[in-house]
N, C-alpha and C positions, 0 to 999 in steps of 0.2 A: 523356728518350729519346722519340723520335717517329718515325713512319713517313712523315711528310709533309715533303718537302724544301722546299716553298714556305713552310712556317712558320718557316724559319730564314733568317737573313741572315749574311753573311760566311762562307759555307760553304767549307770547305777539307778536303782529303783527310785521313783519319785514318791515322796511321802507327804507332799503338801496337799492343800485343799483346793488349789486353783484348777480351773478347766478352761478350755478354749471356746470362746463365744464366736459363732459363725454369723455370716450376714443374714441368714434366714431365721435367726433367733435360737437355733439349737446350740447345744454345747457338746464338746468332744472331750473325753477324758485324756489325761496325760499319763502315758504308760511308763516313761522313764525320762532321764535327763542325762546329758553327756556333752562332750566338747566336739565342736565341728572342726574340720580341717582348715577352715578359713580364719582360725584364731578367734572363733566365737566360743565363749564358755556358757555353760548352763543353757544348752539348747534343748527345748522340749521335744520329746518323741511322742507323736500321736499317730499310730498306724492308720487311722481312718481319714487323715488329711488327704485331699486330692492333689496337693502341690505343696512345695516348700514355701514358707512365709517368713518374712523378716519385718520387724516394726521399724519404719523410718522414724516415727516420732520418738521411739525409745533411743535410737541412735543419736538424734538431735539432743535429747535430754542428757545424754552422756557426753556432750560436747564433741560429737563426731561430725565431721564435714561430709555431707552426702552429695555426691555428684552423679547425675544420670547421663549416660553417654549412648548415642545411637550410632557410634562409629562402625559397629559391626553391620548395621543396616546400610550405611553409606558404602562400605566395601562390597556388600552384597549387590548393591545397585551398580557400583563401578565395574564389577566383574561380570556383569550380564546376568545376574540372578542365578548363580549356581546353587546346588542343593547344600544343605547344612554340612554334610560330611566333607565335601570338597572345600567349602568356604573355611571350615575349621582347619583343614590341613594347610591351606594357603596362609591364613592369618597367623597360625602358630608355628610357621616354619621359619627358616633363616634365609628365605629367598630375598633377592634385592628389592628394596622398597618397603619391607615389613620389619619393624623394630619393636612393636608392641604385641602383647598377648591379649586376646579378646575372648570373652565368654559369649556364647551364642544362644539366643532365644528369639527366633525369627518368626514373624507372622506376616508374610508378604501376600497381600491380596492379588497383586499382579501375577505372581507365580501361580497362584491357584487358578486364575483365569487363563493365563497364557499357556500353561503346560498341561491343560486337560488333554487326555489321550486315551486311546483304546488300548487293549491288551498288547503287550510286546510280541514281536516275532521271536520264534525260537532261535537261539544262538547256534552258530556253527562251530564245531570243535577245532578244525584245522586252522592254523595261522601261518602266514608267510614268515620265513626266518630272516629275511633281509629286506631293506627298504627297496621299493619299486619292483619287487618280484611279482607283486599282484596289485593292480590298480582297479578299484571299483568306480564305476561311473553311472550317472543317471541324469536325465534332463527333467527339469520341473517347469511347468507352465501349461498354457499361457496364464499370466497374471491378469486378472480383470482390470487392473489399474496399471497403465504404462508409467514407467518412471519418467522423471523430467528429461532423461536422455533417450526415451522411447524404447527402453528394454522391457520385454515381456516374458523372457525365459532366462533360466540360468542352468549351467551344466556343472556338475561336481566331479572332481577326481580325488579319490581317497586312497591313500597308501595303506595297504592292509597291515603292514608291520607296525608302523608308527601311528596310524590313524590320523595323520596330518591331512588336512583338507584344503584343496584349492577350488575356488569358485570363479567361473567366467560368466559374464552376462551376455545374453544374446537378444537380438531383435527377431530372429526366426530360427527354427530348428535346422534350417539348411546350413547354418554357420557352425554346426557341431564339428564337422570334419576339419574345417580350417582351424578351429579352436584346439582340437586335439593335436594337430601338427605343431601349433605354437607351444602347447604344453610339453610335447615330446622334445622339442628343441630346447626348452627351458630346463628340463631334467638333464639332458645331455650336457648342456653348457655349465650348469650350476653344480651338478653332483657327479659329473663324469661317469654316468652309468646309463643304462637303457632299461626300458620297461619290457618285462618278459611276458606278462599275461594281462589282458584287459577283460574285466568281467562287467557285462552290461545286461540290460533287458533286451528284448527282441524288437525294440523300436526301429522304425524305418530309417531314422537318422544314423543308426549304426550299421545298417545292412545294405547301404548303397554299394554299387560296384566299385566306385572310386575308393570308398573307405576300406572295403575288404581287400582290394588290390594293394593299397598302401600298407595295411597290416601284414599282408603276406610278404611284401618286399622288405619289411623291417624285421621279419621273423617273430612277430608278436602273436601269441596265441589269443584267440578271441573266444571267451566263454560266454554263452548266451543263455539266459534263463528261459524256461518254457513259457509259452503264452499263459497269461492270467495266473502266474506263479511269482508274485513279487518276493516271496520268502527266499527264493534262490538268489536274489540280489539284495539280500537283507541288509548288508552293511550300508549300501548307498541309500536304501529306502529309510533305514533308521536315521541315517545322517540327515536326510531331508527333514524328517520329523523333528530331529533335535534342533536343526537350524531354524526352522519355522516356529518351533516352540519359543525360542529365544527372540525371534523377530517379533512375534505377536506380543510377547511380554514387554519388549522394549517400546513398541509402538503404543501399547496400552498405558504403560507407566509414564511415558513422556508426552502423550497426546500429539505426537508428530503425525502429519497427514500421511495416508497410505501411499501417496505418490513417491515418498522417500523410502520405500521398502528396500531399495537397492542399498542405500546407506545403512539401514538397519541390518541387512544381511551381511554387508562387509564387516560391520562391527561384531556381529555374532560369530562370523567365521574367525576373525582375528582373536576373539576371546576364547572360543572353544579350543583353538589350537594351543592356547597357552594355559589352560586350566587342567588340573590333574583329572585323570580318567580312571574309573574303577576297572575298566577293561585292561588298562595298562598298569594295574596295581598302584594306583595313585601317582603315576608319573604323567607328565603332560606330553602330548604329541610333539610339541616343540623340542622338549628334551630328548625324546627318542630319535628325532630326525637330526638335530644339530649338536647333540651331546653337550648341551649347556642349558642352564636354567633360564627361563624367561624373566624379564623384568616387568614390574607393574607400576613403575614410577610415572609413566606417561598416561596412565588410564584416567579417564574422567567419565562421569555419568552420562549415558547417552541422552541426547536432547539438549544439553547445554551448548553444544556446538563448537567446532573449531573451523568449519568451512562456512564461509559467508555466501549465501545463495541470493542471486538477483532474479526474482520471479518475472521481471519484465523482459530481461535479456536471456533468461533461461541459462545462466552461467553461474559457475561456482568460483569463488576466489579463496585462496589459501593464504593465511598469514600466521606467522609465529607470534606476533605481537598482540596476543589476546589475553583477556582475563576471564577465567572460568567461574561462573556462578552455578555451582552444581545443585543448589537448592532451588534454582529458578530456571525453568525451561523456556525456550524461545516461544513455543506454543503453549498457552496456559492450559493447565490440567483441569479438565472438566470434573466437577464434583460427581457427575453421574457416570464417569468412566469406570470407576471401581466402586461399586456400591453393593452392600450386602442385601439391600432391600429390593434390588432389581435383578432379573435373570438375564444374563448375557450369553447368547448362544454363539459359540466360537466354532468355525468350521475346522475340520481336520486338516492335516498338512497337504492333502491332495486337493482341498477345496479352496474357495476364495477367502481372502481375509481383508477385503477392501472396505467392508461396511462396519468396521469396528466402532468408528466414531466420526463425527463430521469434522471438516476442516475448520480450524479456529480462525476467526476473522481478525484478531488483534494479538499483538505480542505485549508482554509485560515489560516495563522499563527496567533498565539495569544491565542489559547486555552491552558490553563494551568491547569494541574491536577496532582495529586500524587496518586500512587498506594498503596494499602494496601498490606502488606506482604502475607496475606492469602486471595485471592480473593473469593468473595461470589457471587454465581449465583442468579439471580432473580428468584423468584418462583411465579407462578400464581395459586397455589393450593388453595389460599384463596381469598375471595372477595376483589377486589382492592379498593373498596370505603370505607372499614372499616377503621376508623381513626387509629386503632392500627397497621394497615399494611402500613400506609403511614406516618411514623414518620420521619420528616425532621428537621434537626437542623436549628434553626433560625439564620440567618446571617444578617449582616448589608447590607443595600441597596448598591450595588456596584456602584462605580463611572464609568462613561462612558469612555471607552478607545477606541481611534481610531488610526489607523496606516495605512497610504497609501503607505509607503515606500516599494519598491520591491528591494530585494538584488540581484544584478547581479554580478557574479564573473568576474574579469578582464580576458581578453583573451590574457594573456601575453605569453602563451606557444604555441599558434597556434592551440589549440583544437577547434573543431567546437562548436558553441553554441547549448545548449540543446533545444533551441526553434526551431531549424531547423528540424522540424518533417516531412517535405514532403518526404525527402529521406528515412526516417525510414518507413513511411507509404507505400512508393513505394516498399521497399524491402519486408516488411511483406506481402503486397498484392501479390507481385510476387511469393513469396514462397508458399503462401496459395492457389494460383489459379492453381498451377501445380499438376497434379495427378501423383505422383511418385509411380510406381508399386513396389510391394514387391516380386513378383515371375515372372518367365519367361513367364508363360501362359498369364498373364495380359499384360506384356510388348509387347509380340509378336503380339498383336492385333492392335498396333499403329505403323505407319510408322516411326515416329520420333525415337522411341526406337529401332526399327529394324535397322535403319540406324546407330544408335550409337553402337549397338552390332557388326554390320559388320565392322565398323571402328576399334573397339577394337580388333577383331580377325585379321584383316589385319595388325594392328600395332604389335601384338604379333608375328605373323609369319614373318614379315619383320625384326624384331629384333632378330630372331632365339631364341626365349624365351625357347623353348623346343626341345628336340630330341625324336623322336618316337622310343621306345625300347620295347621289349617283357617284360612283367611283370613276375618276379620270382614267382613260385607257393606259396612260403611261405610269400610273401609280400601282404598286402592288401593296394592298392593305396588309397590316399586321394581323396575325391570327390571335386567338385567345384560348385560354384553357381554364379549367376549374381547379382551384386549390382548396383542400379540405383540412379542417382542424377541429379540435374540440377546445372549448373554454372551460377551465376548471376553477373552482373557488379556492380560497387560500387553504381550506382543509382537505383539498384533493378531490372533492365531490364534483360531479358534472354540473356545469352551469347551462351550457347549450351547445348544440352543434353549429359549426360555422362553415359556410361555403362562400368563396370569393371568386368572382370572375375577373381574371387578370389578363392584360395584354402581354403578348410575347415580346417583351422589350429586347430580348436577346437577338431578335431579327432586325433591329434598327441599324441603319447604316450611318456611319460617322460622316457628318457634313450634309446629310440629307434630312433625316428626321431623328437624329441621335438624342437631342435634348428637348424634345417636345412632349414627352409623356412622363408624368411624375405624380406622386401623391404627397400631400403635406405631412411631413414628419418633423418632430421636434428634436433638435440636437441634444444629445444627452448631457453635454455641458450646461445647456440651458436648463434642463430638468433639474440638475443638481444645484444650479445657482438659485433657481426659484425656490426649491425646497429649503436651501440654506437661508434665504431671505425670509421665508415663511416662518422658519423656526426662530430666527433672530427677532422678527417683528411680531411674533405670536399671531400670525394670520391663520385663519381656518383653511383647511384643505379639503376639497370636495372632488369627487370623481363622477364622471358621467360616461355612458357608453352610447355611441351614436351608430345608426345604420347608414349614415351618410358621411362624406368627407367634407369638412368645413375648413375655413381659413381664418376664423376669428382668433386673434392673439392677445390684443391689449385694448383696454377701454379706460379712459381717464375722465374724471369729472371733478367738480368742486368737492364732492363727498369723499373722493379717494380714487383708488386705482384697482382695477380688476385684471388679473392675468389669466389667460386661457391657453393651455398647451394642448396641441393636437398631434397625435401620432396615428395617422390614418383614421381610425374610427374610435380611438380611446382618447378621452379628454380629461385633463386635470385643471381644476379651477381653484384659484386662490386670490386673495386681495386684502386690502386694508379695511374694507367696510363690509360687514355681514349683510346689511340691507342690499347693497349693490350685488353681492353674490346671489342672494335670493332672487332679485329681479332678473339677473342674467340667466339663471337656471330656469326660471319660469318662461322667459322669452324663448330660450332654446327649445324647451319642451313644447311650446305652442307652435313654433316654426318647423320643427323637425321631430321625427319619432325618436325620442330620447328615453333613456332609462337611468334614473338617479340611483347611483350605487352608494350614496352616503359618504361618510368620511373616507379619505384615501387610506387604504391599507395594502392594496396589491395592484401594481401597475406594470404591465409588460414584463412580468417575471420579477419585478422589484418589490420587495416586501418593505412596507413603511410602518415603523413602530413609533407611536407617540408616547412621550413621557414628560413629566414636569421639567426635566432637565434639558429636553430637546427632542430631536427627531433622529432616529437611527434608520439606516437604509442598508439592506443586504439582499442577497439572492440565495438564501439558504435552500429553498426548495429547488430552485433551478440547478444549483450545484449538486444536490443529491440526485436529481434526475440525470445530470451529466455523468456522475459516477456509475449509475446503473447502465447508461448507454454504453459506457466503456467496458462494462463487465468487471468492474473492480470493487464490487461491494465487499468481497471478502479479503481484499488486499490490505496490507498494513500501511498506515499513513507514514509520511516522511516529514522532516522538520523544515525542509527548504524546497522551493519549486525546482531548483536546478542544482546539479552537483558543482562543487567548487572547481574553478579553472577548467571547465569543459568548453571546448570550442567545437561546435557542430559545423561540419563541412558539407558542401552540396553533393559531392560524389563519393562520400565515405559510406561503406556498407552496401548491402544488397538492396535492390529496388523492391518495393512492395508490389505484390501481385495485383492487389486491388487498392488503389489509393483513396477510395471513396470514404472509408471509415476515418482515415487520417484527416481528410478535409472537413468532414463533419465535426470531428472532435475539436480541431483547431478553430473552426468557425464558432462553435459553442464557447470555447475559451475566450475568444475575442469579445463576445457579448458579455461574458462573465466579468471582464475587466471594467465594466460600467461601475461596479462598486468594489473592485478588487485591484487597487493600484499596486499591491505587492506582487502580483503575477504579471504585470505589464511587460517587464523586460523579458521574462521567460517566454511569454506568448509571442512577443516580437521575434524572438530567436526562431521558434518553430514555424512561424508564419512565412518564413522565407522559402520554404521547401514544398509549397503546395503543389507545384507543377510535377516534380519528380521526388516524392517522399521515399525515404528508405527506412529500414528497420531500426536503425539507431535514432532516427528522427521520431519514429513512433514510440520508442522507449522513452525519449525525452518528454513527449506529450503525456504518456502515462504517468511519468513521475510528477508532472504538474498536477494531474488529476488526483493522484494519491495525496499530494500536499493539500489540495482543495478539500479532499475527503476529511482530513483531520482538522480543517479550519473553516468548515462550511458556514459557521455563524458569524464570521468576520465580515465587516462592511464599513460603512461611513457613518460618522456621527456629526450632526449639525446642532451645536449647542444653542439653547435659548439665550436671548440677550446678547448675541454675538456681535462683534464689530463688523462693519461693512467695508473695511479698508482692505484693499488687495495687497498681496505680497507674493512674490514669485521666486522660485529657485531653479537654477539650471546647472547642468553638468554634462560632461561628455568624456568618452574615452578617446583614445587615438588609435586608428587603424584596427578597431576591434573586430571587424568582419574578417574571418580567416580566408574567405574566397576573394573578396573585392578590395580589402584593406580600406574600406570606408569606415568612418567613425560612427558610433552610436550616440544619439542625442537623447537626453532625458530632461524633462522639466515638469514642474508642478506649480499650481497657482492656488493660493489660499484666499478665502474671503473671511477675514478675521482668523478664527481657529478652525474653520471648516474647509476641507479640501474639496475643491469644485472642479478642477481641471488638471490633467496630466497627460504626458505623452512619452513613449519610448519609441524612437524611430531611427532608422539608418539614414545618415546624411546622403544627399544626392550626388556628392562628388568627393574625391579623395582630398583630404587635408594634408598640407605639407608639414604641419607641426601640431602639437597639442594645443598651442595658443590659438591657431586657426580653427581647430575643431571646437574648442570651448567658445570661441566667438560666434561660430555658426549656431551653437546651442543657445547662446544668449539672444541671437537675432530671432530665432523661432519663438522663444519665450516672450520676446518683445511683441511679436505679432499677436500672440494670444492675449497679452495684456491690453493692447489697443482694442481688440475685439470685445473683451470683457468690459472695459471701461465704457464702450459705446452701449453695450447691453444694459449695464447698470444705469447709464444716463437715461435710457428710454424708460426704465423702471423707477425713475425719480430718485436714484441713489447716486447722484453725480459725485465725483471726487475732484477736488481742486488741487490737492497735494500730489506730488509725484509718487508713482508706484515703485517701491523698492524691488529691485531684481538682485538676488543674492547669487554670487558665483564664487568659486574657489580657486580660480586661476588668476593670479596677480598680473601676469603678462597681458592676458586678454582684456582685463580691466584698464590697464595702463594705456594700451594702444587705442582704446575706444575714442577718447577725445582727439587724439592725433589723427586718426583716420577720418574722424568727423570733420576736422578742419581742412585736411589736405585733399580729401577725395569724397566730397559730399555725395556725388552721384553714385559712386561705388558703394559707400557705406549704406546709402538708402536701398540699394539693390540687395545687399546682404541682409539688411535689417528687416525691411518690410516692403512688400510690393503692393501699392494701392492704386485702384482705379479712380476715376474722377468722382464717382458717387460716394464711396466710402471716405475719400479724402475730405469732402465737405463735412461729413459726419464727425471725423476726428478733429477738424479745425474748430467746429462748433463746440466740441467737447472740451478742448483746451483753450477756452476763450481768453484765459488770462495770458496765455503765451501764443498769440495768433500766428507767429512765424516759425515756431519750432515745436518739436516734441520734447518734453522734458522727462527724463528717466533717471531714477536714483538707483545706482548700481553699488552694491556693497559686498565685501568679503570679510572674513574674520579680522583682517588687519587694515582694511582700506574701505572708505566710503566716500563717494563723490556723486555729484549731480551733473549729468551730461545733457547737452543740447544737441539733438539730432537734426541737422539742417534738412529742409525740404528742397 
């Protein structure tokens, strides 16, 4: 059906009784019937129709295959959103890269938003007869958003004859003169000609004495527009508008952050120079300048990317080995970016365009690229529109790939879902809204902190923490200071304000009073072991908060055992008998000012989740707070904590001006390893440079945090009914440290299926072979095994069988009994150093073997029991 009689041939009157039923229920009469030029016969002519109609259902009934194609829209986006006339000319021409014919019917919302404009300036009648007879120039800026290379301005040079445009990016307007001299040298070298006339506005960047003297020395006529008369420099002004129209459209359509406006402008300039222009009678500026047609084979939709950008190092890397997914942008397109239901106010080309949309925080999966071994940085020292600077490899048109599948890990271990961001946001907001003082004078101004300090003094005096004594004249007493913090609940809400009076232990002198001041803290390996035993034996777990420092750890009786863990003033209680636990909590509350917090759920930043299958332990909220501290909330996560085969060096890169942030982040990562063995090696690597950190080291730390951001719910799982047998694994590289050539040791110890202890550490000396480095790793793991067996014995979980230590170096396993026989003293020095007191503990532990330690060492191909002589 059509409303255009000229589109039909063999028109004849319609004598039938049918009519056209419209969507609103009305009917339209059929005036005539004819044949369409598309080999359609019996096409109804209805002059009152608003558009041509074709029945897809009728075509299907007639055994026709109906295919819908949006290739015209794909090319519209590839070519930078040109208008319909230009797009039709390109697609239906014989230019390279175009072999099909397309019919166009485009409705592009991005064009409607991005190309909103005021009335055009009047055109000037005269035109230059040759290239470079007249060059138009203008400076745009400053941009409210600096690019990632700190550019805030750009200057254009437009050839009047060909309308070919060159764009240079500037950090300040003072660079215009230097840029023009570069452009002049480029024209002279590449085209063997000179510029005759330069037309600009009356901006100060063009009127400097140096600029004017240079133009006079080269014989270049300088035409300047009158003040407040941009129409006299209309070509450059309209070119700015055209460029920024396309830039806004590209940024809107791709949701690329505004800090990449330079990349969008490069793309816009490249495309405009190669698109037909109505001013040039549908010829392209490229054809006018180079006398050959441009190719479109290399073009891809803006936003799918060919440059790999590293936001931590602020570097770009180029590779030809990429796969383009043109239907999927690196930054996800917000549904509100282009919406007919909302009003989007876009500034004109003279105004800012930075607030079009927020920076997206995550990328969609499916972007595939490979890195070159030697990254190359993008340079803008040359004109971006020169075809020699934009050499791109021609690749075949990619097939469209779509994937809507979202991978969600099963919640089989009781860990909270990563999508539960409300509690994280609540915690982060709670921590950020509290003004935590750093000195007494600041805290004394607030009632809440004064109250906290009064409670601390009262608690210290009630516990008889000190005795007032006269100070000997030869002794300089240590000072003290207040440390302030807030205690938050697991949901992020405020629990109470905390003030602690601490001694300045940093003033202690080694050999005088260096080891005399301490507070009781539980070793984190002990914490994990106790939790694993509690999960295995189904012990109840309770938590108490004390205002005093206690030293109660273990209580045994005929009824069972009670274990009490103390970390300064935080207490965890568990045991085999609930009645004993209740008695202990009652006794503690009567003797000290205690607060019963109920079942253990949150302890020193560790989140404890109970389930019938066991106990899960993670630091989800602590990790989220660390990401916020690093300012990486909007950064994309990565799949690994370190890049493959990266060796950090002590003196590589520039020093950080302020290393305090680096040290703070690394310290937080060290604490995060309490439940994250997967980052232990990476944290060990960056911990080596705390004294003189550099930018490359900070980039490595940020990568670890980005990895943590995407895996913040990971942690440890202690299964119920778990075995209480120990098993250990050790490994080591050889000369892994690039600076010292010392090896890196790694070991871990399992209690049944529960991982309770691990370490990644640089060895204290250089190993002469991989066998020696592996043996040192085995010796450190052996030390941990002996300590853990003693701990389990105190908890009434003694082991009589040897503990297996798994290693993967056959040579190290083979030489162990030989060294044990030939050099008992040497092997004992390598394996474990024991004082008299712990030696008695170990001998009582291995009462079946009173004269030797017995250790089972195994590998995939070898297993043996070794006696280590004392």
